[in-house]
C-alpha positions in Angstrom: 86.5 76.8 116.0 86.4 79.8 114.1 88.0 80.2 110.7 88.4 83.3 108.6 89.8 83.9 105.1 92.3 86.1 104.3 92.7 86.5 99.9 95.7 88.0 98.4 94.3 89.6 95.6 97.1 93.1 95.4 99.4 91.5 92.8 100.1 93.4 89.3 100.8 90.3 87.7 103.4 91.8 85.7 103.7 88.5 83.9 100.7 88.4 82.1 101.5 91.4 80.5 98.7 94.0 79.2 96.0 91.9 80.2 96.6 92.8 84.0 97.6 96.4 82.7 94.2 98.5 84.0 93.2 95.3 85.9 94.5 93.3 89.1 95.5 89.6 88.1 92.5 88.0 90.4 90.1 90.2 88.2 91.2 88.9 85.0 88.6 87.0 82.7 88.8 83.1 82.5 87.0 80.4 81.1 84.8 83.0 79.4 82.4 84.0 82.0 85.0 84.1 85.2 87.3 85.9 86.7 90.6 83.7 88.3 89.2 85.3 92.0 85.9 83.0 91.5 87.9 80.0 92.1 89.1 80.5 95.1 86.0 82.5 96.1 84.1 79.7 95.7 86.2 77.6 97.4 85.5 79.3 100.4 82.0 79.3 100.3 81.9 75.9 99.7 84.0 75.0 102.7 81.6 76.9 104.8 83.8 79.6 105.0 82.1 82.8 105.4 84.1 85.8 106.8 86.1 86.4 103.9 89.0 89.5 103.5 89.8 90.3 100.1 93.0 92.1 100.7 93.5 94.6 97.7 96.2 97.1 96.1 97.1 97.1 92.3 94.3 98.7 90.4 91.7 97.2 92.7 89.0 99.0 90.6 87.9 96.5 88.3 87.8 93.7 91.4 85.8 96.3 93.6 83.1 96.1 91.0 83.2 92.5 90.2 83.1 91.5 94.6 80.9 94.3 95.2 79.2 93.4 98.3 80.0 89.2 97.8 76.2 88.6 96.8 77.0 85.9 93.9 79.0 83.9 96.6 76.5 84.0 99.4 78.9 86.6 100.9 76.2 89.5 101.1 76.2 88.6 105.2 75.6 91.5 108.7 77.5 89.0 110.3 80.5 88.0 108.1 80.6 88.2 104.5 83.1 89.6 101.9 85.4 92.4 103.0 87.7 94.4 100.6 90.5 95.9 102.7 92.8 98.3 100.7 96.4 99.9 102.1 96.4 103.0 103.6 98.6 106.1 105.6 98.3 105.9 109.2 100.0 107.4 112.2 102.0 103.8 112.6 103.7 102.0 109.7 100.5 101.5 107.5 101.9 102.1 104.0 101.7 99.8 100.5 101.9 96.8 101.0 105.7 95.1 100.7 104.7 91.4 100.4 101.8 89.1 101.1 103.0 88.8 105.2 103.2 92.6 105.3 99.6 92.8 103.6 97.9 90.4 106.5 100.3 92.5 109.2 98.5 95.8 108.4 95.1 94.0 108.4 95.2 91.7 111.5 92.6 93.7 113.1 90.3 91.9 110.8 91.7 88.4 112.2 90.5 90.2 116.1 87.4 91.6 115.4 86.2 88.3 114.3 87.8 86.7 117.2 89.3 84.0 114.8 91.0 80.9 116.1 92.6 80.0 112.8 93.4 82.2 109.8 93.4 81.0 106.4 95.8 82.6 104.1 94.7 82.4 100.7 96.3 83.4 97.1 93.7 85.2 94.8 95.2 84.4 91.5 95.3 80.6 91.5 92.8 77.9 89.7 91.5 74.9 91.3 89.2 73.3 93.2 89.9 72.8 97.1 87.4 71.6 100.2 89.4 73.8 102.8 87.7 72.3 105.2 89.8 68.9 105.0 92.6 70.6 105.4 91.1 72.5 108.6 90.9 69.0 110.2 94.3 68.1 109.3 95.4 70.9 110.9 93.6 70.5 114.0 94.1 66.8 114.3 97.8 67.1 113.9 97.7 70.3 116.5 100.0 72.1 114.3 101.1 75.8 114.5 101.0 76.2 110.7 99.6 74.1 107.9 101.0 74.4 104.3 99.5 73.0 101.5 101.9 71.2 98.9 101.3 69.2 95.8 103.6 66.9 93.6 105.2 68.4 90.8 107.5 66.8 88.4 111.2 66.9 89.3 112.1 69.3 86.5 109.6 71.5 87.3 110.5 72.3 91.1 112.9 75.7 90.6 109.8 76.7 89.6 108.3 76.7 93.1 109.0 76.9 97.2 110.0 73.2 97.8 109.1 72.0 101.0 111.1 68.7 102.8 109.4 66.5 105.0 109.7 64.1 108.0 107.8 60.7 107.5 104.9 62.5 109.6 104.8 65.1 107.1 106.0 67.7 109.3 108.6 70.5 107.2 111.9 70.3 108.1 113.2 72.2 105.1 111.8 74.8 103.0 113.6 75.8 99.7 112.8 78.8 97.2 112.9 77.8 93.9 115.9 75.1 94.6 118.5 75.0 91.4 119.4 71.4 93.2 117.1 68.8 92.4 117.2 66.9 96.0 114.7 68.9 97.9 111.9 66.8 96.7 109.1 67.7 95.1 106.3 69.1 97.9 105.7 72.3 95.7 104.2 75.3 98.0 100.8 76.3 97.1 100.4 79.5 98.8 97.7 78.2 100.6 98.5 78.2 104.3 96.4 77.7 108.1 97.9 79.6 111.2 96.3 79.4 114.5 95.6 83.1 114.9 97.8 83.6 118.4 101.1 82.2 116.1 100.0 84.4 112.9 99.9 87.6 114.9 102.9 86.6 117.3 105.2 85.8 114.3 104.0 88.6 112.3 104.3 91.4 115.2 107.7 90.1 116.1 109.1 91.0 112.3 112.9 92.7 112.6 115.4 93.5 110.2 117.0 90.3 110.4 113.6 88.3 110.4 111.8 90.0 108.0 107.8 89.8 107.7 107.5 90.8 104.1 106.4 87.7 102.3 105.1 84.4 103.6 106.7 82.2 101.5 110.6 83.8 101.8 110.2 84.6 104.9 107.6 83.7 107.5 107.3 80.0 106.9 110.9 79.4 106.6 111.1 81.2 109.7 109.0 79.2 111.6 110.6 75.9 110.4 113.5 76.8 111.9 111.6 77.2 115.4 112.1 73.5 117.2 108.8 74.8 119.3 106.1 75.3 116.2 104.9 72.4 114.4 104.8 73.1 110.7 102.9 70.2 108.4 102.3 70.3 104.8 99.1 68.8 103.8 99.2 67.1 100.8 96.8 68.1 97.8 96.0 66.0 94.6 93.4 67.7 92.4 93.7 70.1 89.9 95.4 73.4 90.7 97.5 76.0 88.2 99.1 79.4 88.5 97.8 80.7 85.5 100.2 83.8 86.0 101.6 83.9 82.5 100.6 84.0 78.7 102.0 80.7 78.0 100.0 79.2 81.0 97.0 81.4 80.8 96.5 80.2 77.0 97.3 76.9 77.5 94.9 76.3 80.5 92.3 77.9 78.5 92.8 75.4 75.7 92.8 72.8 78.3 89.3 73.4 79.2 88.2 72.2 75.5 89.5 68.9 75.8 86.9 66.4 77.6 89.6 64.7 80.0 89.6 68.1 81.5 90.2 67.7 85.4 88.6 71.2 85.8 84.7 70.2 85.8 83.0 73.7 85.6 80.3 71.6 85.0 79.7 70.1 88.9 76.5 70.7 90.5 78.0 70.1 93.4 80.9 72.6 93.5 80.0 75.6 91.1 82.1 78.1 90.3 79.9 81.6 91.2 80.8 85.0 89.6 79.2 88.2 89.1 77.1 87.9 85.6 75.4 90.4 83.6 72.4 89.5 81.8 72.7 88.8 78.5 70.5 87.1 75.9 70.9 83.9 74.6 73.9 82.9 72.1 73.0 83.0 68.5 74.5 81.0 66.2 74.1 82.1 61.9 72.8 79.8 59.2 76.5 80.0 57.7 78.6 79.5 61.2 80.2 76.4 62.0 81.4 75.9 66.0 83.6 73.0 67.0 84.9 72.0 70.7 84.7 75.9 72.0 83.3 77.7 74.8 80.2 80.0 74.2 78.9 82.7 76.5 76.1 84.2 76.7 75.3 87.1 74.4 77.6 86.2 71.7 76.5 85.7 67.9 78.4 83.7 65.7 78.0 83.9 61.9 81.1 82.7 61.1 83.5 79.9 62.2 85.1 79.5 65.9 87.4 76.2 66.2 88.6 75.5 69.6 88.3 78.6 71.8 86.9 80.5 74.4 84.4 83.3 73.8 83.6 85.5 76.3 80.1 87.2 76.7 79.3 89.7 73.6 81.3 88.6 71.2 80.4 89.1 67.4 81.9 86.8 64.9 81.3 88.5 61.4 80.4 86.1 58.6 83.4 84.3 56.6 85.5 85.3 60.0 87.5 82.6 61.5 88.6 82.2 65.0 91.5 79.9 65.8 92.8 78.3 68.9 92.1 81.8 70.5 90.7 83.4 73.6 88.6 86.1 72.9 87.0 88.4 76.2 84.0 90.2 76.6 82.3 92.5 73.8 84.7 92.1 70.9 84.1 92.7 67.4 85.6 90.4 65.1 84.8 91.9 61.2 83.9 90.2 58.1 86.4 87.3 56.5 88.8 88.4 59.5 90.9 85.3 61.1 92.4 85.0 64.3 95.0 82.5 64.9 96.3 81.2 68.1 95.8 85.0 69.8 94.3 86.2 73.0 91.9 89.5 73.1 91.1 91.8 75.8 88.2 93.2 75.9 86.1 95.8 73.6 88.4 95.7 71.0 87.7 95.9 67.1 89.2 93.7 64.7 88.6 95.3 61.1 87.5 93.2 58.1 90.0 91.1 56.6 92.7 91.4 59.2 95.0 88.6 60.0 95.5 88.1 63.6 98.6 85.6 64.1 100.1 85.2 61.0 102.7 83.6 59.2 104.0 80.0 60.6 107.5 81.9 62.0 106.6 81.1 66.1 110.3 81.6 67.0 110.5 85.4 66.5 110.1 86.5 70.3 108.6 90.0 71.1 111.2 92.5 70.9 110.1 94.3 74.3 109.0 91.5 76.0 110.9 88.6 74.9 110.1 87.1 78.3 106.4 87.4 78.2 105.9 86.3 74.2 107.8 83.9 72.9 105.4 80.9 71.7 103.9 82.4 69.0 100.8 84.4 70.7 99.5 87.3 70.0 98.1 89.5 72.2 95.6 92.3 71.5 94.8 94.9 74.5 91.6 96.3 75.8 89.8 98.4 73.7 92.3 98.4 70.3 91.0 98.7 67.4 92.8 97.2 64.6 92.3 99.0 61.2 91.1 96.4 58.0 92.9 94.3 56.0 96.5 94.5 57.6 98.6 90.8 58.8 99.7 90.6 62.3 102.2 88.3 62.7 103.5 86.2 66.1 104.3 87.2 69.3 103.3 90.9 68.8 101.6 93.2 71.5 99.1 95.3 70.8 98.8 97.6 73.9 95.3 99.2 75.3 93.5 101.8 73.7 95.2 101.4 70.6 93.4 103.4 67.5 93.7 102.5 64.0 96.1 105.6 63.8 98.6 103.6 65.8 99.2 101.7 62.4 100.1 103.8 59.9 102.7 101.3 58.4 99.8 98.8 57.6 100.9 95.5 58.3 102.8 94.2 62.0 105.6 91.5 61.7 106.4 89.1 64.4 107.8 90.3 67.4 106.9 93.8 67.0 105.0 96.1 69.7 102.3 98.8 68.7 
């Protein structure tokens, strides 16, 4: 039986604030050298799935450049391989994708062209390692129409997920989207689905106003559960899985990587995460530098202090500078005696000499323009921003992309402000 994978990679990721302003969420850098989508792509090839479609929409250019013809994942194949699919205007009902199910519906030609028996539908914006072949085998043995990957979550977090209620055979009997009542169980929908190809084509082609085909979690899966002739089963996953869809989750997950007991093993040679890498020279550590509990990627030059932080390729840390509890992305320059404390800095930023990013002890002042995104003391600097020397920038501050030194006419930026 032939299995194809369709990866949802068109999300805007608004909760990641300025980090996804110029790129789709799946192409946000993570763990220094990787992009978020690398985990899903690597899972596919390790699971023996080499017919992979990546469905893009929002700001696809960075993602397109990163995936290319799929060579880093062994997906540059004459038969199968990686295909980047984007929405287009047509004579029928092709248009911008309205949701995950609509995106697949508009690209059902990929399923038919590859004569697929099973369709694996994945999200390109989660951090996890998963052998999909085990889930596929469970799907076959149960003679399921649809299999949904689920994992146990704490009871107090069930209102953040779609929750599946199952019988004693793990057949799904009810689906509740972010339930406020905590009596629906603790099996959270991971956004990983296996469909029989004929079932998928039928349920998407039969969409109506009463039963729309916009989103899998909100529309398609609940309608299939209600149909007694469709066999919808849950597949329980017990490994590491994180949605880094918020600034807080992104920062926390990045810091977890620095813990020796972290469940996500990036050094497992049997399940390596593949990525597109640029050639960079080795890391250089200066005579007065000090690096502890950190990830430091190729091309970095460290002449200051790096504590409990993640440095992407090409970061320069000047003498006397201190980087603490922070994530610093590619080719950022950090000036002499600058201090970065609990910050996320996007690519190509310049932090002037003596700047204090993340200044002050009061973490409680939320960002006035983005109170739903910056509330925990993390200050975020957008891509290519240039921060002038000698100023202090507080907590929960957002500095947008491409800001020049002239954007800071008043000098210091208090906590909770936006530049």
